[in-house]
C-alpha positions as CSV (number, residue, x, y, z in Angstrom):
1,X,-22.4,16.5,-64.5
2,X,-21.8,15.0,-61.0
3,X,-24.4,12.4,-60.1
4,X,-26.1,12.3,-56.7
5,X,-24.7,8.8,-56.3
6,X,-21.2,10.1,-56.6
7,X,-21.8,12.8,-54.1
8,X,-23.1,10.4,-51.6
9,X,-20.3,8.0,-52.2
10,X,-17.5,10.6,-51.8
11,X,-19.0,12.4,-48.8
12,X,-20.2,9.5,-46.8
13,X,-19.3,9.5,-43.1
14,X,-17.8,6.1,-42.1
15,X,-19.6,4.4,-39.3
16,X,-18.4,1.6,-37.1
17,X,-16.7,-0.9,-39.4
18,X,-16.9,-3.6,-36.8
19,X,-20.6,-3.2,-35.9
20,X,-21.8,-6.8,-35.4
21,X,-24.9,-6.6,-37.5
22,X,-23.0,-5.2,-40.5
23,X,-19.7,-7.0,-40.0
24,X,-20.8,-10.6,-39.6
25,X,-22.5,-12.3,-42.5
26,X,-23.9,-15.8,-42.3
27,X,-25.6,-18.5,-44.4
28,X,-27.3,-21.0,-42.1
29,X,-28.0,-23.4,-44.9
30,X,-24.4,-24.1,-45.7
31,X,-22.9,-23.1,-42.3
32,X,-20.8,-20.3,-43.7
33,X,-19.7,-17.2,-41.7
34,X,-18.0,-14.2,-43.4
35,X,-17.1,-10.7,-42.5
36,X,-18.1,-7.7,-44.5
37,X,-14.9,-8.0,-46.6
38,X,-15.8,-11.6,-47.6
39,X,-13.1,-13.1,-45.3
40,X,-14.1,-16.4,-43.7
41,X,-14.9,-16.5,-40.0
42,X,-15.0,-19.4,-37.6
43,X,-17.2,-20.0,-34.6
44,X,-15.2,-21.7,-31.8
45,X,-17.3,-23.3,-29.0
46,X,-16.2,-22.9,-25.4
47,X,-15.9,-26.7,-25.0
48,X,-13.3,-26.9,-27.8
49,X,-11.2,-24.2,-26.2
50,X,-11.3,-26.0,-22.8
51,X,-10.4,-29.3,-24.5
52,X,-7.5,-27.7,-26.4
53,X,-6.1,-26.1,-23.2
54,X,-6.5,-29.3,-21.2
55,X,-4.9,-31.4,-23.9
56,X,-2.0,-29.0,-24.3
57,X,-1.4,-29.0,-20.5
58,X,-1.4,-32.8,-20.4
59,X,1.0,-33.2,-23.4
60,X,3.4,-30.3,-22.7
61,X,3.1,-29.6,-19.0
62,X,4.7,-26.3,-18.0
63,X,5.7,-25.7,-21.5
64,X,2.1,-25.1,-22.5
65,X,2.5,-21.5,-21.3
66,X,5.3,-20.9,-23.9
67,X,3.3,-22.7,-26.6
68,X,0.2,-20.6,-26.0
69,X,2.3,-17.4,-25.9
70,X,4.0,-18.2,-29.2
71,X,0.6,-19.1,-30.8
72,X,-0.6,-15.7,-29.6
73,X,2.4,-14.0,-31.2
74,X,1.7,-15.7,-34.5
75,X,-2.0,-14.8,-34.2
76,X,-1.3,-11.2,-33.2
77,X,1.0,-10.7,-36.2
78,X,-1.7,-11.9,-38.7
79,X,-4.4,-10.1,-36.8
80,X,-2.5,-6.8,-37.0
81,X,-2.2,-7.2,-40.8
82,X,-5.9,-7.9,-41.3
83,X,-7.1,-5.3,-38.9
84,X,-5.0,-2.4,-40.3
85,X,-5.8,-3.4,-43.9
86,X,-9.5,-3.3,-43.1
87,X,-9.3,0.2,-41.4
88,X,-7.2,1.7,-44.2
89,X,-9.6,0.4,-46.9
90,X,-12.7,1.5,-45.0
91,X,-11.5,5.0,-44.0
92,X,-9.5,5.6,-47.2
93,X,-6.4,6.7,-45.3
94,X,-3.1,5.2,-44.2
95,X,-2.6,4.1,-40.6
96,X,-0.1,7.0,-40.2
97,X,-2.9,9.5,-41.1
98,X,-5.4,8.0,-38.8
99,X,-6.1,9.6,-35.4
100,X,-5.4,7.4,-32.3
101,X,-9.0,7.7,-31.0
102,X,-10.4,6.1,-34.2
103,X,-7.7,3.4,-34.1
104,X,-8.3,2.4,-30.5
105,X,-12.1,2.6,-30.7
106,X,-12.0,0.4,-33.8
107,X,-9.7,-2.1,-32.0
108,X,-12.1,-2.2,-29.0
109,X,-15.1,-2.8,-31.2
110,X,-13.3,-5.4,-33.3
111,X,-12.3,-7.3,-30.1
112,X,-15.9,-7.4,-28.9
113,X,-17.5,-8.2,-32.2
114,X,-15.2,-11.3,-32.6
115,X,-16.4,-12.6,-29.2
116,X,-13.1,-12.1,-27.4
117,X,-14.7,-10.1,-24.5
118,X,-14.2,-6.4,-23.8
119,X,-11.1,-4.4,-24.4
120,X,-9.9,-1.3,-22.6
121,X,-6.8,0.8,-23.5
122,X,-5.2,2.8,-20.8
123,X,-2.7,5.4,-22.1
124,X,-2.0,7.0,-18.7
125,X,1.6,5.8,-18.5
126,X,2.6,6.2,-22.2
127,X,4.9,9.0,-21.3
128,X,6.8,6.6,-19.0
129,X,7.1,4.0,-21.7
130,X,4.3,1.7,-20.6
131,X,0.9,0.8,-22.1
132,X,-1.8,-0.8,-20.0
133,X,-4.7,-2.9,-21.4
134,X,-7.6,-4.5,-19.6
135,X,-9.7,-7.3,-21.1
136,X,-13.0,-8.6,-19.6
137,X,-14.8,-11.9,-20.0
138,X,-11.9,-13.4,-22.0
139,X,-12.6,-16.8,-23.5
140,X,-8.8,-17.5,-23.5
141,X,-8.1,-17.1,-19.8
142,X,-8.6,-20.4,-18.0
143,X,-8.5,-21.5,-14.4
144,X,-5.8,-24.1,-13.6
145,X,-6.0,-26.2,-10.5
146,X,-3.4,-25.2,-8.0
147,X,-2.2,-22.3,-10.1
148,X,-1.4,-18.9,-8.5
149,X,-0.1,-17.1,-11.7
150,X,-2.0,-15.4,-14.5
151,X,-3.0,-17.7,-17.3
152,X,-3.6,-15.3,-20.2
153,X,-0.6,-16.5,-22.2
154,X,-2.4,-16.4,-25.5
155,X,-3.5,-12.8,-25.0
156,X,-0.1,-11.8,-23.9
157,X,1.3,-13.2,-27.1
158,X,-1.3,-11.4,-29.2
159,X,-0.6,-8.0,-27.6
160,X,3.2,-8.6,-27.8
161,X,3.1,-9.1,-31.5
162,X,0.3,-6.5,-32.3
163,X,2.0,-3.6,-30.5
164,X,5.5,-4.6,-31.7
165,X,4.3,-4.2,-35.2
166,X,2.2,-1.1,-34.4
167,X,5.2,0.8,-32.9
168,X,8.0,-0.7,-34.9
169,X,9.9,-1.5,-31.7
170,X,10.3,-4.9,-30.0
171,X,7.8,-4.9,-27.1
172,X,6.6,-7.5,-24.6
173,X,3.2,-7.8,-22.9
174,X,3.0,-9.3,-19.4
175,X,-0.1,-10.1,-17.4
176,X,-0.5,-8.8,-13.8
177,X,-4.1,-9.5,-12.9
178,X,-6.2,-12.5,-14.1
179,X,-9.9,-13.3,-14.1
180,X,-9.0,-17.0,-13.4
181,X,-7.6,-15.8,-10.0
182,X,-10.7,-13.8,-9.0
183,X,-9.7,-10.4,-10.5
184,X,-12.4,-8.3,-12.2
185,X,-10.3,-8.2,-15.4
186,X,-7.1,-9.3,-17.0
187,X,-4.5,-6.5,-16.9
188,X,-1.5,-6.5,-19.3
189,X,1.5,-4.1,-19.1
190,X,3.3,-3.5,-22.5
191,X,6.8,-2.1,-22.7
192,X,10.4,-2.9,-23.5
193,X,11.3,-6.6,-22.8
194,X,14.3,-5.8,-20.6
195,X,12.2,-3.6,-18.5
196,X,9.4,-6.2,-17.9
197,X,11.5,-9.3,-17.4
198,X,11.3,-8.8,-13.6
199,X,7.5,-9.0,-13.6
200,X,7.2,-12.8,-13.3
201,X,9.4,-12.9,-10.2
202,X,7.4,-10.0,-8.6
203,X,4.2,-11.9,-9.2
204,X,5.8,-15.0,-7.7
205,X,6.6,-12.9,-4.6
206,X,2.9,-12.1,-4.3
207,X,3.1,-8.4,-5.3
208,X,-0.1,-6.8,-6.5
209,X,-0.6,-5.1,-9.9
210,X,-0.3,-1.7,-8.3
211,X,2.9,-2.5,-6.5
212,X,4.4,-4.0,-9.6
213,X,3.4,-1.0,-11.7
214,X,5.0,1.4,-9.2
215,X,8.2,-0.7,-9.2
216,X,8.4,-0.5,-13.0
217,X,7.7,3.3,-13.0
218,X,10.7,3.8,-10.7
């Protein structure tokens, strides 16, 4: 005879895996943070991030951009693995079987629950080989005195690695708008590296995101 417990277990409708109240577990007495899978979490104060960025800029100068980008790539590779493993386990299906809406919605919820701000996926230009992403209130985008270029190098690295692994093709993420420069969000364009190499020079010329996007679409 099939038990009621088995029926409930087999026919449950998965909810939001990354819901903050269900996802983050804590023990204040021992100062431990874990997610719902039992993996350790770490709370990073804003002052630590600011100090790391300032120290890196002082020690490496202009090379700090490359250092942050490469750190982001390493982070993005590991984040992709943990993220997809969590989804496949929770929804009991492989990534290839999962619909894109569920995947993107889970990524957006994951981003916010981890305290990285808000995440927006823009698929409008996928047919032309470009993916656009907006992030809001990012803790990893910092204003730099005298700087006129976007500073989300860490996020660029994360998206570069994440979407490279997701698509199985070598991709690059470049930033075209930045909160540190007064924009309402941080915009990243993801596509083939050889197609996006020109973006930095276009930004240096003072072109807007819209003008750069139209140039790439041509």
